[in-house]
Structure formats: structure tokens, C-alpha cells
N, C-alpha and C positions, 0 to 999 in steps of 0.2 A: 824268601819266605813265601812269596806268592806261588812259586813253583811247588812248594810242599803242599799248599792248600789245594792246588789244582790236582795233584796226585791223590789227595785225601778224598776229593769229590768223586774222582773216577773210581777209587777203591770203594767208596760208599755205595755208588750205583751198582757196581759189579757185585758187591756183597748182598744187596737187596735182591738182585737177579738170581744169584746162586742159592740164596735162602729160599726164594720162591720155588725154584726148580727142585730143591731138596724136600720141600714140605707138601708138594701138590698131590702126591699119590700115597700118603701114609694114613694108617688108621690110628687115630690118637689114643683110643682106648688101649690098644696093644702097646703103644709107646709108653704110656703111663704105667701099665702093668709091668713092663720090662724094667723100667727105671725103679719101680717100687721093690723089685726083687734083687737089687744089686747087692753083692757081697761086699760089705764095707771093709772087711779085713783085707781082701784082695785089692780093694781100691787104695788102701793105705800102703800096702806092699808095693803097688805100682808107683805110687808117689815117691817112695824111698829109692826104688830102682832108677826112676827118672832123674833124681838128683845125683845119683852116682854117675850117670852119663854126662851131666853138666859139669861135674868135677873133672871128668876125663877131658871134656872140652877145654877147661881151664888149663890142664896140663899141656894139651896141644897148643894152646895159645901162647903159653910160656916158651915152648919150643920155637914157634914161628917168630916170636919177638926177639929171640936170642938175647934176652936181658934177664938178669937175676931178680925177677919180680916174684914175690911170694904167690904160690898157687891160690892160697885163700883170698888174696886181694883180687886176683883175676876172676875167681869164681864170683866174688861179690860184684865186680864190675859187670860180669856177664848177666847176672840175675837182675841187676839194676837196669841194664839195657833192655832185657826182656820185659820188665815191668813198664818201662817207658814205651815200648812198642804196644803194650796193652792199653796204656793210658792216653797216648798221643797219636795223631794221624801221621801218615807218610813214613812210617817205620823209622822215626827219629831215634829209636833206641840204640842204633849202631853208633850214632854220634855221641850219645850219652856214655857208651862204653869207652869211646876214645877220650872224652872229657874227663871221666873218672880216672882213667889211666894216667892222664897228664897231671891231674891235681894230686893224686895220691903217690905216684911213683916217678914223676918227672919224665915220662916217655913222650917224646915229641908227637904232636898230633899226626903229622904225616906218616911217621913210622907206625903209630897205632892204627891208623886207618888202612894202611897198606897190609898190615897183618890180618885185618878183618877181611880184606879182599882175598888174600891167600886162603883164609879159613873157608870162605864161601865157595871158592873154586875147588878146594879139596873135598868139601862136603858134596858139591854137585857132581864131581867126577866119581866119587865113591858111590853115590846113589845111582848114577848111570851104569856103572859096572854091575851093581846089584840087580837093577832092573833088567839089564841085558841077560844076566845069568838066569833070572826067573823066566824071561821070554824064551830062552832056549829049550826049556823043559815043560812049558805050559803054552796052551793055545788061548790067547786073549784077543779081543777085538783089535782092529787095525789102529784105532786111536791111541791105544796104549803104546804100540810100537812107535807111532809118531811122537808121542811124549818123550820116549827114550831118544829118538833121533834128534829132536829139537834141543833137548837138554844137553846131549853130548856135544852138539854143534856149539851151543852157548858156552858151556864150561870148558870144552876143549879149545875153542877159539880164544877164550879169555886167558887160558894158560899159555897158549902159543904167543899171544900178544904180550904177556908179561915177560916171557923168556926172550922175545925179540927186543923188547925195551931194555932188558938187563944186558943183553949181548951188546947192544949199541948205546949203552947208558951215557957215556961221555958225549957222544954225538947228539943224542936226544936232549941232554941238559944244555949243551951249547946252543942248540936251536931254540930252546925255550928262553935262554938268556938273551939271544939276539932279538927274538920276536917281542920280548917284553921290555927291552932296554929303554924305549921312549917313555915308559910309565914310572920311572924313578923308584921310589920306595916300594911301590906295589910289586915291581919286578923282583926286588930283593926278597920280599916275603914269599912270593910264589915260588921262586927258585929254591929258597930254603926248604919250603914244603915239599917240592919235587925231589930234592936230594934226600930228605928224610924218608920219603915214601920209597925211594929206590933202595935205601938201606933196609927198610922193612920187608922188601920182597926178596932180598938176597938169599933167604933161607931156601927158596924154591930152586935155586941153582946148585945147592950143595946136595949131592946124592944121598948122603947119610941122613941129613935133616929132612929131606923130602920124603924118603922112604919111611922114616920114623913117624912123620906127621901123617902120612897116608895110612899107616898101620893104626895109629890112634884114631883116625877118622873111621876106619872099619870097626874099631872097638866101640866108638860112640854109637854107631848105628846098630851094632849087635845088642848093646845094652838097651837102647831105645826099643828094639824089637821085643826084648823080654818084657819091658814095661807095658807095651801095647798088648802083647799076648796075655799078660796077667789081667789087664783091664777088660779084654774081650771075654775072658773067663769070668770075670766079676759080673759082666753083663749077661752071662748065661750062654755064650757062644763057644762051642767046643771046636775051635779051629787050631791048627798046628802052627808051629813057629814060622814055616814058610809063608803061610797065609798072613800072619802078623807082619812079616817082613815086606810083603807086597803092599799091605795097607800103609805101613810106615813110608815106603818109597813114594807111592802115589800122593799121599798126604803132603809129604815134604816138598816134592816137586810142584804140587798144586799151590803151595804157599808162595810160589814165585809170582803168581797173579796178583795185581794190585788189590788190596783188601782194606776194609775199615779196621779201626783199632780192635784188637782181640781176634782178628781173622774171622769175625762173625759172617756166616754165609758161605765163604769159600771153604772153610774147614768142614762144615756140614755137607757141602756138595761133594767134595773129593773123597771124604771119608765114606759117605754112604754109597758113592759110585764104586769105590774099591771093594767094599763089602758086597755090593750087588753082583759084582763079577765073580765073587766066591760063593754064589748061590744062596746068599742071605736075603730074605725078603725085605721089602722096602721099609716096613715098620720096625723090624728088629735091627736093620742096618742103621736107621736114623737114631734109634735108642742107644745103640752102642757108640755111634759117633758123638751123640750128645755127651755120653759118659767120658769118652776120650777128650772131648773139648773141655768139659767141666774140670777134669783132672789137670789139663794143661793150664787153664786159667787159674785154678786154685793154687797150683805150684808157683805160677808166675807172680801172683799177687802176694801170697804168704811169704815166699822166700825172698821176693824182690823187696818188699817192705822191711822184712827182717834185716836184709843186707844194708838197706838205707839207714836203719836205726843203728846197726852195728858199726858202720863206718862213720856215723855222725855227720854225714853230709846231707844237707837238705836237697830235696828234689828241685826246689826253685833255684838254688845256687847252680846246680848242674845245668838247668834249663837256660840260665843266663849265659853260661859259658858256651853252650851250643849255639845260642842266638848270635853271640858275638862272633863265633867262628864262621 
């Protein structure tokens, strides 16, 4: 738990820094004017489109789990996890997703956590491919290319590590068993967790499942792009779908940086930077990013709380399970 709080402090400090960098050159009168002219119907439409992408995420999660878990249950677990990320430090929401999956559907924690690792790797690789395609036909500053290179190294390396682990799974598990044998019951628990995690990653070794999951990943980000494009139009910015796709990519990869709860600061910085590269002035870019962030937080809180009420599981009960884990 101390490690989680250390991460939260780092995230808070970085959030404050990024927020200051985002706010220092804006004209607040123009920001207020832009926010006052928001098209509420388009805002609602973007909210509904965004939830469609989350439903597709749940479908992909079911495929990665290779278990007959209802998509509705996976959608609820996803949104509860997002709400936990909003409410708690150190992005503990992913553990909440795993705990909800264990309590509601009996999926072992190791398998659940491994499926989320596979999900993040697929998302990261998809975003890298998208950003690489954008960079092929557009001229952006060098730092954007470095974001693409670093992200590809991170997620490509993670995928290779997973595949190597699965290729030599029995040897790796035997090594874990040997190293932990002096610790008695602890070794049994850790080994059981490792075996469960290995089973949860097996989907990435099956070509049909991997390709299907990757296609669903592209579908997720295509729908997210439509939602962001709709929100940008709600903010009065007449940008095309390619521009919206660029904003989605930079925002999503930027969220890898340690952040405070709700991604306050980091969201504003990367969103306004992305829009600035599309020739949107600082004040209009910040207003649009505020709107994007507001919609994200609104969806996270409203849908997350609704899912908690629907499932009948208290937030405190899930938190207890995460703490025990």
C-alpha cells in the first residue's frame, strides 16, 4: 500500500505541473465564452457514442478471458474500475475490475489480471499503429515521433515478453516453484496465481483470437474517435475525423504518465498540446480539452455509480477485496 501512495504523490505533483503548463498562456474570458456556447445535444450524443466504445471493450475482454462471462457483467466491471480510477489514487481501478470479476463470475484473480495486461498491450499497439500512420502523412514536431517510438518499444516489448513467457511457460513456472519453495504456503499461492495468469495470456498465442481482439481494439478507438470528433464540434471546432483521431491518440498515450485521480492536469496538458499542433489557439484548445475531460468524468461517475447500484456490490466491499489482494 505504501508503494501505491508513493505513486499517487508522484502523480499529484506531475498533475499540478501539467495543469500549470496548460493554464499559463490562456485568456480566461475566451475560455468561458467557448464553454458557454457548447452544444448540449452534441455533448449528449458524444456521451452515448463513448459508452458504445466501452461496450465493445467489454466484448473484447470476454474474448481475451476465453470464459463465458456475460458482456453486461464485464461492462459493469469495466465502468466500476474506471470510477475507482477517478475516486482513488495510483489507478487502483484495474484491481477493482479484477476483484469484481472474481466475486461475480468466479474468474481467478491471476487470469483476470493477465487479461487486463493483454488488453493494455493491444490498446497500446493499436494506438502506435494509428499514430505511425498519421505521422506518415503529416509533419509534426519531433517529440510526437519520439512518443510513437517510445510507445512502440514499451508495448511491443511487453508483447514479446509475454510470448516468450508463454513459449517457455513450463520452464518459467518450474523456476518460480524452485525459487519460492522455501516459503511454504506463500509459494503455493504465488505459483497458483502465476499459473492462472499464464492461462489468461494464452489468447495472445492463438492467431484467430489475437486477430479478433486486435480488430476489436481498432473498433474501440474508431468509436472513441467519433465521440471526440462530436465533442470537438460541440465546442465549436470544425476539425475532421483525422484530427480527432490524432487527439485521441496523443491523449491516450499521454495518460500513461503518472496522474492524480481523474487525470487532472495530464489530460488538460496533452489534450491542449494535441489541439495546438492542429493550429487551434491556446484558449480554444483548453476550452475544448475541458469539455473532453468533463465528458470523460461525467461518463465515469454517472455510469460507474449506476453499475455499482445495478450490481448491488458496495464500493467498500470491493475495496476490502483489493486491499486483501
